[in-house]
Rosetta silent file (secondary structure, phi, psi, omega in degrees, C-alpha in Angstrom):
SEQUENCE: MYRIRHFIKVSLFLSLLFCLAILIAIVIGQQQPPSSWSTILHFNECELPCWLGIVPSETTLAEARKKIVQTYMDTSVYSLDDRGMYFKVTYVPTGANFGITLQAKDMSQSPQSIIQEIYVYRIINPDTDPPTIPDLYADLGNPEMVRLMSGVENEQVVLLYQGQQTLVFLDDLDCDRIPLKQEITQITLIDPQKTPHFAWLSDPQMWQGFGRCYNFIRKLFP
SCORE:     score description
SCORE:     0.000 S_00000001
   1 L     0.000  -40.379  179.157   15.880   -9.859    0.239 S_00000001
   2 H   -61.235  -42.618 -178.746   13.420   -8.191   -2.129 S_00000001
   3 H   -63.246  -40.079  179.317   15.095   -9.831   -5.124 S_00000001
   4 H   -63.500  -46.547  179.009   14.892  -13.258   -3.500 S_00000001
   5 H   -61.856  -41.180  179.494   11.197  -12.816   -2.709 S_00000001
   6 H   -63.814  -42.291  179.286   10.546  -11.559   -6.237 S_00000001
   7 H   -62.790  -42.763  179.379   12.402  -14.522   -7.727 S_00000001
   8 H   -62.807  -43.152 -179.682   10.388  -16.966   -5.582 S_00000001
   9 H   -63.711  -43.001  179.564    7.102  -15.310   -6.577 S_00000001
  10 H   -64.821  -42.237  179.815    8.001  -15.398  -10.259 S_00000001
  11 H   -62.337  -43.925  178.678    9.094  -19.052  -10.028 S_00000001
  12 H   -64.333  -39.997  179.860    5.853  -20.036   -8.303 S_00000001
  13 H   -63.601  -44.586  179.590    3.825  -18.099  -10.853 S_00000001
  14 H   -65.804  -36.942  177.845    5.582  -19.791  -13.769 S_00000001
  15 H   -64.387  -41.239  178.356    5.134  -23.219  -12.149 S_00000001
  16 H   -64.813  -40.659  177.972    1.413  -22.556  -11.742 S_00000001
  17 H   -62.709  -40.750 -179.820    1.150  -21.458  -15.368 S_00000001
  18 H   -64.141  -46.531  178.660    2.935  -24.611  -16.504 S_00000001
  19 H   -62.147  -39.336  179.623    0.642  -26.852  -14.426 S_00000001
  20 H   -65.538  -39.582  179.033   -2.395  -24.949  -15.712 S_00000001
  21 H   -62.276  -42.173  178.289   -1.262  -25.404  -19.317 S_00000001
  22 H   -64.327  -43.423 -179.994   -0.930  -29.164  -18.791 S_00000001
  23 H   -62.014  -42.972  179.079   -4.361  -29.325  -17.135 S_00000001
  24 H   -62.928  -41.322  179.165   -5.948  -27.392  -19.992 S_00000001
  25 H   -61.897  -40.391  179.405   -4.295  -29.712  -22.528 S_00000001
  26 H   -66.639  -45.216 -179.332   -5.670  -32.758  -20.710 S_00000001
  27 H   -61.827  -44.579  178.798   -9.187  -31.300  -20.454 S_00000001
  28 H   -61.863  -41.459  179.192   -9.185  -30.360  -24.131 S_00000001
  29 H   -61.515  -38.063  179.393   -7.918  -33.827  -24.997 S_00000001
  30 H   -68.099  -25.801 -178.203  -10.750  -35.432  -23.037 S_00000001
  31 H   -86.184  -11.677 -179.901  -13.280  -33.361  -24.961 S_00000001
  32 L   -79.838  158.517  174.591  -11.930  -34.426  -28.339 S_00000001
  33 L   -59.498  154.352  179.568  -13.248  -37.465  -30.235 S_00000001
  34 L   -54.143  140.017  178.223  -11.388  -40.697  -29.383 S_00000001
  35 L   -69.439  163.450  178.785   -7.995  -40.917  -31.065 S_00000001
  36 H   -62.304  -34.439  179.268   -7.421  -43.565  -33.706 S_00000001
  37 H   -68.671  -36.649  175.522   -5.175  -45.434  -31.257 S_00000001
  38 H   -62.659  -40.890  178.443   -7.923  -45.438  -28.633 S_00000001
  39 H   -66.041  -39.652 -177.446  -10.292  -46.866  -31.249 S_00000001
  40 H   -70.280  -43.347 -169.692   -7.758  -49.480  -32.338 S_00000001
  41 H   -87.410  -21.378  172.537   -6.656  -50.672  -28.895 S_00000001
  42 L    60.548   37.504 -179.889  -10.061  -50.824  -27.134 S_00000001
  43 L   -78.067   -2.946 -177.845   -8.701  -50.175  -23.639 S_00000001
  44 L  -101.188    9.965 -173.719  -11.994  -48.597  -22.582 S_00000001
  45 L   -89.887  -20.809  174.523  -14.175  -51.690  -23.004 S_00000001
  46 L  -154.326  162.694 -173.454  -13.584  -53.301  -19.593 S_00000001
  47 L   -72.619  124.553  178.081  -11.810  -52.367  -16.380 S_00000001
  48 L   -57.727  143.298   12.413   -8.051  -52.879  -16.531 S_00000001
  49 L   -86.888   16.033  171.249   -6.246  -55.220  -16.328 S_00000001
  50 L   -69.390  140.553  177.446   -9.079  -56.750  -18.345 S_00000001
  51 E  -145.387  125.436 -178.252   -8.647  -56.156  -22.079 S_00000001
  52 L    57.944   23.170 -175.981  -11.102  -57.168  -24.834 S_00000001
  53 L    85.486    2.241  176.965  -12.801  -59.282  -22.176 S_00000001
  54 E   -91.446  122.891 -177.472   -9.544  -61.153  -21.513 S_00000001
  55 L  -116.127  114.058  175.929   -8.783  -61.246  -17.793 S_00000001
  56 L   -54.800  136.253 -178.370   -5.326  -62.381  -16.650 S_00000001
  57 L    85.427   -7.042 -178.775   -5.632  -65.309  -14.189 S_00000001
  58 L  -124.911  -40.899 -171.605   -9.148  -66.166  -15.448 S_00000001
  59 L   -85.214  136.881  177.076   -9.318  -66.415  -19.255 S_00000001
  60 E   -79.126  163.669  178.520   -8.049  -69.476  -21.092 S_00000001
  61 H   -60.930  -41.448  179.967   -5.776  -69.249  -24.097 S_00000001
  62 H   -62.409  -42.872  179.419   -8.554  -70.532  -26.367 S_00000001
  63 H   -66.346  -41.296 -179.137  -10.980  -67.883  -25.082 S_00000001
  64 H   -63.769  -44.691  179.329   -8.370  -65.116  -25.378 S_00000001
  65 H   -61.608  -40.250  179.757   -7.516  -66.044  -28.962 S_00000001
  66 H   -62.607  -42.713 -178.582  -11.220  -66.098  -29.841 S_00000001
  67 H   -66.806  -38.562  178.477  -11.775  -62.608  -28.385 S_00000001
  68 H   -65.599  -45.092  179.728   -8.804  -61.149  -30.263 S_00000001
  69 H   -62.802  -42.000  179.470   -9.936  -62.674  -33.548 S_00000001
  70 H   -63.520  -38.174 -178.179  -13.504  -61.423  -33.012 S_00000001
  71 H   -69.037  -37.501 -172.754  -12.297  -57.884  -32.269 S_00000001
  72 L  -115.276   30.759 -175.721  -10.035  -57.633  -35.295 S_00000001
  73 L   -86.138  -17.131 -178.071  -11.842  -59.862  -37.801 S_00000001
  74 L   -72.442  104.173 -174.346  -13.260  -57.075  -40.013 S_00000001
  75 L   -70.958  -13.948  175.632  -10.860  -57.203  -42.971 S_00000001
  76 L   -78.140  -15.110 -178.484  -12.056  -53.832  -44.271 S_00000001
  77 L  -114.524  -38.493 -174.121  -10.642  -52.237  -41.099 S_00000001
  78 E  -127.444  152.269  167.240   -7.944  -54.591  -39.829 S_00000001
  79 E  -116.266  122.988 -174.647   -5.348  -57.005  -41.101 S_00000001
  80 E  -116.853  121.996  175.004   -4.684  -59.749  -38.525 S_00000001
  81 E  -102.803  106.757 -173.557   -1.632  -62.010  -38.552 S_00000001
  82 E  -100.407  116.752  179.256   -2.505  -64.869  -36.158 S_00000001
  83 L  -123.797   32.235  176.188    0.403  -66.987  -34.913 S_00000001
  84 L    88.529  -86.924  179.051   -1.155  -68.630  -31.873 S_00000001
  85 L   -93.358   -8.328 -177.513    0.374  -66.812  -28.887 S_00000001
  86 E  -127.131  139.886  177.839    1.422  -63.848  -31.026 S_00000001
  87 E  -133.811  145.294  169.406   -0.653  -61.514  -33.190 S_00000001
  88 E  -119.664  124.368 -178.260    0.190  -58.595  -35.431 S_00000001
  89 E  -112.990  131.050  175.387   -2.663  -56.153  -36.028 S_00000001
  90 E  -119.018  129.670  176.860   -2.638  -53.531  -38.770 S_00000001
  91 E   -87.509  107.642 -169.933   -5.220  -50.764  -38.895 S_00000001
  92 L   -57.720  -43.352 -176.982   -5.934  -50.555  -42.613 S_00000001
  93 L   -57.953  -32.293 -176.893   -7.065  -46.874  -42.831 S_00000001
  94 L  -116.838  -17.411 -175.674   -3.718  -45.565  -41.523 S_00000001
  95 L    84.479    0.441  178.475   -1.321  -48.519  -41.749 S_00000001
  96 E   -65.597  140.880  179.214   -0.611  -48.289  -38.003 S_00000001
  97 E  -140.120  160.779  179.171    0.245  -51.634  -36.482 S_00000001
  98 E  -153.292  163.264 -179.438    0.990  -53.227  -33.130 S_00000001
  99 E  -110.994  155.278  175.792    1.773  -56.623  -31.671 S_00000001
 100 E  -130.475  130.827  173.240    0.042  -58.759  -29.055 S_00000001
 101 E  -127.061  130.685  177.709    1.712  -61.539  -27.091 S_00000001
 102 E  -103.064  134.446  176.548   -0.155  -63.797  -24.676 S_00000001
 103 E  -120.255  124.983 -178.242    1.702  -65.520  -21.859 S_00000001
 104 E   -95.724  166.239 -178.809    0.101  -68.469  -20.092 S_00000001
 105 L   -69.418  -29.557  177.127    0.769  -69.826  -16.606 S_00000001
 106 L  -117.274  166.406 -175.189    2.231  -73.036  -17.993 S_00000001
 107 L   -90.192    0.593 -176.506    4.478  -73.638  -20.963 S_00000001
 108 L   -71.480  -26.914 -178.106    2.235  -76.208  -22.644 S_00000001
 109 L    57.356   32.780  176.390    0.254  -73.528  -24.490 S_00000001
 110 L   -73.809  157.913 -178.905   -2.742  -75.839  -24.463 S_00000001
 111 L   -56.121  -26.686 -177.493   -6.151  -74.272  -25.253 S_00000001
 112 L   -94.984    4.735  175.174   -7.081  -74.520  -21.571 S_00000001
 113 L   -63.598  140.980 -178.238   -3.935  -72.802  -20.277 S_00000001
 114 E   -88.059  131.515  178.455   -4.801  -69.727  -18.199 S_00000001
 115 E   -68.000  132.253  178.923   -3.544  -66.381  -19.445 S_00000001
 116 E  -109.586  -37.237  179.824   -1.203  -64.714  -16.963 S_00000001
 117 E  -140.510  148.307  175.930    0.119  -61.708  -18.869 S_00000001
 118 E  -124.571  127.597  178.497   -0.856  -59.738  -21.975 S_00000001
 119 E  -113.190  123.298  175.459    1.704  -57.657  -23.859 S_00000001
 120 E  -119.557  118.224 -170.666    0.499  -54.980  -26.283 S_00000001
 121 E  -140.497  153.193 -178.652    3.394  -53.223  -27.963 S_00000001
 122 E   -74.226  147.729  169.795    4.148  -50.890  -30.816 S_00000001
 123 L  -112.744  119.443 -173.070    5.734  -52.097  -34.019 S_00000001
 124 L   -62.413  125.437  178.480    7.915  -49.339  -35.439 S_00000001
 125 L  -135.744  111.227 -175.824    6.562  -48.051  -38.716 S_00000001
 126 L   -63.176  -15.056 -177.170    8.217  -44.923  -40.176 S_00000001
 127 L   -93.478   -4.938 -179.223    5.046  -44.094  -42.090 S_00000001
 128 L  -133.844  156.326  178.497    2.727  -43.877  -39.055 S_00000001
 129 L   -85.490  136.681  177.484    2.765  -42.170  -35.669 S_00000001
 130 L   -75.029  165.183  177.461    3.073  -44.405  -32.580 S_00000001
 131 L   -67.355  145.200  177.208    0.589  -44.117  -29.699 S_00000001
 132 E  -121.745  171.028  179.237    1.243  -41.347  -27.188 S_00000001
 133 H   -57.181  -46.308  178.820   -0.009  -40.661  -23.674 S_00000001
 134 H   -60.330  -31.217  179.893   -2.727  -38.210  -24.877 S_00000001
 135 H   -59.567  -33.201 -173.891   -4.017  -40.852  -27.319 S_00000001
 136 H  -117.627    9.544 -176.160   -4.913  -43.158  -24.429 S_00000001
 137 H   -61.724  -40.816 -179.550   -5.340  -40.700  -21.557 S_00000001
 138 H   -63.161  -27.835 -179.008   -9.148  -40.951  -21.598 S_00000001
 139 H   -88.009  -33.144 -173.663   -8.825  -44.742  -21.301 S_00000001
 140 H  -101.497  -34.082 -176.140   -5.980  -44.921  -18.767 S_00000001
 141 L    73.613 -156.549  178.619   -6.231  -41.720  -16.730 S_00000001
 142 L   -87.609  141.366  175.416   -3.413  -40.763  -14.361 S_00000001
 143 L   -71.179  165.191  176.683   -1.008  -43.427  -13.110 S_00000001
 144 L   -88.387  -39.319 -177.632   -0.640  -44.190   -9.421 S_00000001
 145 E  -144.944  166.576  174.366    3.148  -44.488   -9.395 S_00000001
 146 E  -131.537  152.241 -177.745    6.177  -44.301  -11.673 S_00000001
 147 E  -154.995  155.058 -179.963    9.336  -46.402  -11.616 S_00000001
 148 E  -100.365  137.223 -178.223   12.520  -46.897  -13.609 S_00000001
 149 E  -132.570  149.451  175.392   13.256  -50.227  -15.260 S_00000001
 150 L   -74.931  138.607  178.378   16.150  -51.665  -17.226 S_00000001
 151 L  -112.619  177.805  179.737   15.400  -52.170  -20.925 S_00000001
 152 L   -62.051  -44.976  179.827   16.932  -54.256  -23.689 S_00000001
 153 L  -116.340  -38.762 -176.681   18.905  -51.286  -25.011 S_00000001
 154 L  -131.222  160.029  173.769   17.853  -48.289  -22.916 S_00000001
 155 L   -66.641  152.879  179.663   16.318  -47.621  -19.536 S_00000001
 156 E  -130.954  143.299  171.885   12.539  -47.239  -19.496 S_00000001
 157 E   -91.436  134.349 -178.497   10.123  -45.330  -17.302 S_00000001
 158 E  -116.176  125.023  173.880    7.107  -47.390  -16.287 S_00000001
 159 E   -91.047  129.224 -174.448    3.756  -45.836  -15.358 S_00000001
 160 E  -108.748  125.590  179.895    1.897  -48.062  -12.878 S_00000001
 161 E  -122.429  162.795  170.160   -1.913  -48.259  -12.823 S_00000001
 162 L    50.124   54.211  177.852   -4.505  -50.387  -11.035 S_00000001
 163 L    61.594   36.585  178.605   -2.334  -51.528   -8.154 S_00000001
 164 L    68.183   20.241  177.856    0.632  -52.209  -10.457 S_00000001
 165 L   -95.932  -10.538  174.177   -1.393  -54.614  -12.602 S_00000001
 166 E  -125.508  121.242 -175.482   -1.294  -52.333  -15.661 S_00000001
 167 E  -121.142  128.740  178.392    2.118  -51.090  -16.746 S_00000001
 168 E  -113.577  122.824 -173.816    2.774  -48.492  -19.467 S_00000001
 169 E  -100.314  135.904  179.631    6.353  -48.344  -20.768 S_00000001
 170 E  -130.905  148.322  172.446    8.026  -45.165  -22.036 S_00000001
 171 E   -65.954  135.895 -179.680   11.511  -44.441  -23.337 S_00000001
 172 L   -74.850  138.616  179.437   13.546  -42.750  -20.605 S_00000001
 173 L  -116.600  176.793  179.278   14.530  -39.131  -21.257 S_00000001
 174 H   -53.995  135.925  178.609   16.945  -36.709  -19.605 S_00000001
 175 H    60.443   21.750  178.914   16.327  -36.369  -15.841 S_00000001
 176 H    56.045   43.271 -177.854   13.655  -39.115  -16.121 S_00000001
 177 E   -81.555  146.672  179.417   11.217  -36.551  -17.470 S_00000001
 178 L  -122.485   90.992  176.879    7.698  -37.578  -18.592 S_00000001
 179 L   -67.947  154.688  179.843    6.331  -35.192  -21.251 S_00000001
 180 L   -61.773  -35.329 -174.697    2.614  -35.197  -21.872 S_00000001
 181 L   -99.321   23.791 -177.879    3.103  -36.247  -25.505 S_00000001
 182 L   -68.554  143.997 -178.898    5.652  -38.976  -24.885 S_00000001
 183 E   -74.756  144.826  177.279    5.355  -42.101  -27.046 S_00000001
 184 E   -96.147  130.096  179.792    4.205  -45.382  -25.511 S_00000001
 185 E   -96.039  -32.118 -177.446    6.350  -48.408  -26.333 S_00000001
 186 E  -161.832  150.216  171.493    4.381  -51.146  -24.578 S_00000001
 187 E  -126.694  127.210 -178.371    1.440  -51.831  -22.283 S_00000001
 188 E  -118.616  131.167  178.419    1.516  -54.933  -20.090 S_00000001
 189 E  -112.644  129.451 -168.096   -1.488  -56.348  -18.240 S_00000001
 190 E  -122.322  148.718  173.227   -0.682  -58.723  -15.385 S_00000001
 191 L   -48.743  121.881 -179.173   -2.453  -61.358  -13.318 S_00000001
 192 L   -58.560  -22.450 -179.496   -3.857  -59.465  -10.275 S_00000001
 193 L   -88.743   -3.823 -175.599   -2.587  -62.294   -8.041 S_00000001
 194 L  -105.714  134.104  173.606    0.950  -62.061   -9.390 S_00000001
 195 L   -84.566  120.047 -176.414    3.612  -59.689   -8.140 S_00000001
 196 L   -64.623  134.909  177.967    5.422  -58.351  -11.222 S_00000001
 197 L  -116.587  104.907  178.965    9.112  -59.211  -11.330 S_00000001
 198 L  -127.193  170.637  179.417   11.040  -56.876  -13.568 S_00000001
 199 L   -81.709   72.359 -177.868   14.570  -55.517  -13.662 S_00000001
 200 E   -69.222  142.498  178.289   13.729  -52.476  -11.558 S_00000001
 201 L  -113.127   -3.581 -179.169   16.408  -49.802  -11.240 S_00000001
 202 L  -151.690  164.499  168.473   14.657  -47.564   -8.701 S_00000001
 203 L   -72.032  155.681  175.523   12.091  -47.471   -5.949 S_00000001
 204 L   -71.659  149.840  172.958    8.609  -46.389   -7.079 S_00000001
 205 E  -119.294  147.828  174.839    7.604  -42.761   -6.735 S_00000001
 206 E   -64.795  145.983  178.673    4.109  -41.408   -6.353 S_00000001
 207 L   -62.757  129.111 -178.593    2.742  -39.827   -9.515 S_00000001
 208 L  -124.786   10.831  174.752    3.449  -36.077   -9.515 S_00000001
 209 L   105.606  167.388 -179.795    2.274  -35.085  -12.992 S_00000001
 210 L   -80.200  159.431  172.415    3.604  -34.655  -16.497 S_00000001
 211 L    83.861   -7.763 -177.275    6.505  -32.467  -17.531 S_00000001
 212 L   -99.926  160.749  175.515    8.547  -32.871  -14.360 S_00000001
 213 E   -93.066  127.199 -179.144   11.863  -34.623  -13.791 S_00000001
 214 L   -90.228  -20.932  174.621   11.601  -37.592  -11.434 S_00000001
 215 L    45.433   58.674 -179.261   15.386  -38.004  -11.082 S_00000001
 216 L   -59.385  142.051  173.012   15.209  -41.636   -9.982 S_00000001
 217 L   -86.554  113.784 -177.068   17.972  -42.849   -7.690 S_00000001
 218 L   -73.328  134.524  172.567   19.502  -45.799   -9.530 S_00000001
 219 L  -160.184  161.489 -178.204   20.178  -48.975   -7.565 S_00000001
 220 L   -93.073  139.250  178.091   20.131  -52.716   -8.099 S_00000001
 221 L  -110.158  142.753  179.508   17.314  -54.868   -6.775 S_00000001
 222 L   -68.618    0.000    0.000   17.708  -58.580   -5.887 S_00000001
């Protein structure tokens, strides 16, 4: 009995130390200057799911394109490849780049079409580091829920913010674990009036912190 009690006490102590280490890392991260990815992506300029002043369900395609061009027009800092509904942005000082795709409510892609979804995603570059959770933690904070989704090649863990209107995609790891420094593959901002329809593989779970295994129960959704 003594050994069992001792084991429980040690386990609880180690769990508390682990949680404290994560908390300290987050606090220290918040006290640091903004990361280059935070500076590049501008997620702190308006309340999500608004981004760069673009609000899903309100902003027209013409207005959204104008705001993106205005944000990334300084050629000494950015290189912008403008293809209408798709943009590729390169941050000149580091060579880091990412893509933007705008999706409108109708397929006409007319200037007055209303933006419904915004996709901001990494473009793999072996010479630069991709964005991680700590890079954007000050802008995003803690998620409300987590959920497992089917991906093109691999399953993905999705962090849900702002009533499921802001989704952060991560590569799934063993036991559905979410490390503090995990890389972000995509951020999707959705029309607040639209219920997101994705290939979900699990029910949502309440956010319980970094470093733990969520062990999602896999099942198919209609």
